[in-house]
C-alpha positions in Angstrom: 0.5 -0.5 0.0 1.2 3.5 -0.7 1.5 6.8 -3.3 -1.2 6.4 -5.7 0.6 7.8 -8.4 3.6 5.9 -8.0 4.2 2.7 -10.3 5.7 0.2 -7.1 2.6 0.5 -4.8 -0.4 -2.1 -5.3 -3.3 -0.7 -3.4 -3.5 3.0 -3.3 -5.5 4.6 -0.7 -9.8 5.4 -1.0 -11.0 8.5 -1.9 -11.5 9.8 1.6 -11.5 8.8 5.4 -15.1 7.9 5.6 -15.2 5.2 2.6 -12.0 3.6 5.1 -14.1 4.0 7.7 -16.6 2.3 6.3 -15.1 -0.4 4.4 -13.6 -1.0 7.6 -16.9 -1.5 9.7 -18.2 -3.8 7.3 -15.4 -6.3 8.1 -15.3 -5.5 11.9 -20.0 -5.9 12.0 -18.7 -9.1 9.5 -16.3 -10.5 12.1 -18.8 -9.3 14.8 -21.2 -11.7 13.5 -19.2 -15.2 13.1 -17.3 -14.3 10.0 -13.6 -15.2 9.6 -11.3 -12.3 9.0 -8.2 -14.9 6.8 -6.0 -11.6 5.8 -5.8 -8.0 6.4 -8.6 -6.3 7.8 -7.1 -4.2 10.6 -6.2 0.0 9.4 -2.8 0.7 9.2 -1.8 3.3 11.7 -0.4 6.1 10.4 -1.8 8.7 7.6 -3.6 8.4 4.6 -7.4 7.0 3.7 -5.6 3.2 3.2 -6.8 0.0 4.0 -5.2 -3.0 3.4 -6.1 -6.0 1.0 -8.6 -8.4 3.2 -9.4 -12.2 3.0 -13.3 -12.9 4.6 -14.5 -16.0 4.9 -17.9 -17.6 6.4 -19.8 -15.0 6.1 -23.3 -15.5 7.5 -26.2 -14.3 5.3 -27.1 -11.4 4.0 -24.3 -9.8 6.0 -24.2 -6.1 5.3 -20.1 -7.4 3.8 -22.4 -9.4 1.7 -25.1 -7.3 0.5 -23.8 -4.1 -0.1 -21.3 -2.5 -2.6 -18.0 -1.7 -0.4 -15.9 -0.3 -2.6 -13.3 -1.7 -0.8 -10.0 -4.1 -1.8 -12.4 -6.9 0.6 -13.3 -9.8 -1.2 -15.8 -12.5 0.8 -15.3 -15.6 -0.2 -18.7 -17.7 -0.1 -18.9 -21.7 0.3 -21.8 -23.6 -0.7 -22.9 -26.9 -1.5 -25.5 -26.9 -4.7 -25.5 -24.2 -6.9 -28.8 -23.1 -7.0 -27.2 -21.7 -2.8 -24.2 -20.0 -5.1 -27.4 -18.6 -7.3 -29.3 -17.4 -4.8 -27.0 -15.5 -2.6 -25.3 -13.7 -5.5 -28.9 -12.8 -6.5 -30.2 -11.8 -2.7 -28.7 -8.4 -2.7 -31.0 -4.7 -4.3 -27.3 -4.3 -5.6 -26.1 -6.1 -9.7 -23.2 -4.3 -10.7 -20.4 -7.1 -11.1 -19.9 -10.6 -10.6 -17.6 -12.5 -10.5 -17.6 -17.1 -11.4 -14.1 -19.1 -10.9 -13.9 -22.5 -12.0 -14.7 -24.9 -14.7 -15.4 -21.7 -17.8 -18.3 -24.0 -19.4 -20.0 -24.6 -16.1 -19.8 -20.5 -15.4 -20.6 -19.5 -19.0 -23.9 -21.4 -17.7 -24.5 -20.1 -14.8 -23.5 -16.0 -16.0 -26.9 -15.7 -18.3 -28.4 -16.2 -14.5 -27.3 -13.8 -12.4 -29.0 -10.4 -11.7 -26.1 -7.9 -12.2 -24.1 -5.8 -15.2 -20.9 -7.7 -16.0 -20.0 -11.2 -14.8 -16.1 -11.7 -14.9 -15.6 -15.3 -15.2 -11.6 -16.3 -13.5 -11.3 -12.9 -13.1 -12.7 -9.6 -11.5 -12.6 -6.4 -12.5 -11.4 -6.4 -15.0 -12.3 -3.7 -17.5 -11.7 -3.0 -20.5 -12.9 0.9 -22.9 -14.3 -1.1 -25.3 -17.3 -3.0 -24.0 -19.9 -1.9 -22.7 -19.7 -1.7 -18.4 -22.9 -1.0 -16.6 -24.5 -2.6 -13.3 -28.5 -4.6 -12.9 -31.1 -3.4 -10.2 -30.3 -0.6 -7.4 -26.3 0.0 -9.1 -25.3 2.4 -12.0 -27.2 4.2 -13.5 -26.6 3.8 -17.6 -23.7 2.5 -19.2 -19.9 3.4 -19.5 -16.9 2.1 -21.7 -17.8 1.2 -25.5 -20.2 2.2 -28.5 -23.4 2.4 -25.4 -21.3 4.0 -23.0 -20.5 6.9 -25.8 -24.1 7.0 -26.7 -24.8 8.0 -22.7 -23.0 11.6 -23.9 -24.7 11.8 -27.1 -28.0 13.8 -27.5 -29.5 13.0 -30.3 -32.4 15.0 -32.8 -34.2 13.6 -35.3 -35.1 15.7 -37.8 -38.4 15.5 -39.3 -40.0 16.6 -42.9 -42.4 15.5 -45.1 -41.4 15.1 -49.0 -42.7 17.0 -51.4 -46.3 15.6 -52.4 -47.1 15.1 -55.6 
């Protein structure tokens, strides 16, 4: 973690102290509810709005860390027994910006269309391209960024309708 403008930095600060504190509170609440913090989790001493990369497991269903958009370097890893259980938990939120599926590519492709979100990554996460539209579903995001559809968000079409000659 360090200065976000330094090329050697892998994790820069969050946007503000309130955002850093919100992410920390989500991790703390998950741990208090019985989740396991495998790595990270503690806000470092010193200046800056830093939160370490954090991995959390064993979240009880409905934990805020699972169902809210946190916009921080925290990944909740949720185990499952049946695929239908995993899909239900993934969609049991009012948000749907993006999701990632990990494992056999053919199986993941078959599940991707069933998730209620704007983007699904398979065996990767957060891989954004400027030539591919990116937008959310449900209460996530407004409109689309990137790609042709994203460019349309910055345009205002005007239709000129002229009646042809009668004759």
